[in-house]
N, C-alpha and C positions, 0 to 999 in steps of 0.2 A: 502399626502399633494400635492396640486396643485402647479406647478411651473409656474410663469408668467415671461414674458419678462420685460425688463426695461421700465420705464415710458417714454411715448412720449410727455407728457404734464403734467402740475401740476393739482392737484386735484381741485384747485379753478377755473379752466376752465371747469369743468365737466358739470355744469348747469349754463348757463349765460343769455339766452334770458329772458327778463322780464316776458313774458307770461308763460314760462316754470318754472321759479322761483316761480311764483304765484301758478302754478299747484302743484309743489313739496310741497310748504308750506300748500296747501289745502289737501295734501295727495293723490291727484289723479295722480301724476307723481311719479313713483317708479323705473323707469329705464331710462338709457341714453346709447344709442349706439354711439360708437366712433370707428374710424379706428385704434386707438391705446389705450394703457393703460394710464388712467388718475389717477387711484387709485387702491388700493388693498383691499381685504376684511378686515373689522374691522377698516379701516381708517375713520376718521371723517372730515367733512367739514361744513362750516356755510353758510347759506343763510338768509340774513336779520335778524340775531340774533338767528335763530333756528339752532340747531346742528343736522346733519344727519350722519348716519353711513352707510358705504358701507357693504352690507350684502353678496354680491356674485359678482363674475366677471367670465363670461363665454364667450367662442368663439362661434359665431353662424353665419349661412349664412343669408344674407338679404332675400333670397327666402323662409326661414322658418318662416318669420314673419307672424302673423295673426292679425286680428282685436284686439284680446285680448292684444297682444304685443304692438300694436299701442296705445291702451288705457293706458297701463302702461307707455308709453312715453308721455302721456298727450294729445293725440289726440283721437277724437271719432271713427275713423276708419282708416284702413291701406291705403285706397286710399288718404285720406287727408294727412296722414303722408308722403307718397311718393311724393305727389304734392309739399308740403312745402319744404321737404328736397331737391328736385331737383331745386326748385326756389332759395333756400338759397345758393346752391353750383353750381354756373354757370359752365356749361360744363360737369357736372356730369351725368352719365347715371346710371340707376338702373340695376345693375348686380345681378341677382338672386344668383350667386355663390360667390359673394364678401363676405369675412369674416369680421365681425366686433366684437368688444368687447362689451358685454352687461354688464354695471355696474348697479347692483340692489342696492337700498338704501331705508332707512326708517328714519323717524324722530326719533332721539334718545329719549328713554324713553316714546315713544308714547304708549298710552294704547289701 
């Protein structure tokens, strides 16, 4: 069984940007990278009345991201993901060795 550190933020802050909420509701966003733990596996959260379940939480390097990972984040390619993240977080630099927590999730009872 995986042991996780204490939460750094509440689960309701996991996915908040309106475009990303829409992507999650459409099923095109299935991951959220954060610098801390926002949720644990099997926990549930709601977005606009839809229930999501956290399916996995893993520690990964930013440098290990690919276009496929960026697409799971709701972006068409890694270059766009990096650009938007750096614009959203003033003063942040893209550090390939930085570790983040990848929260994977799915719409509950989605077929």
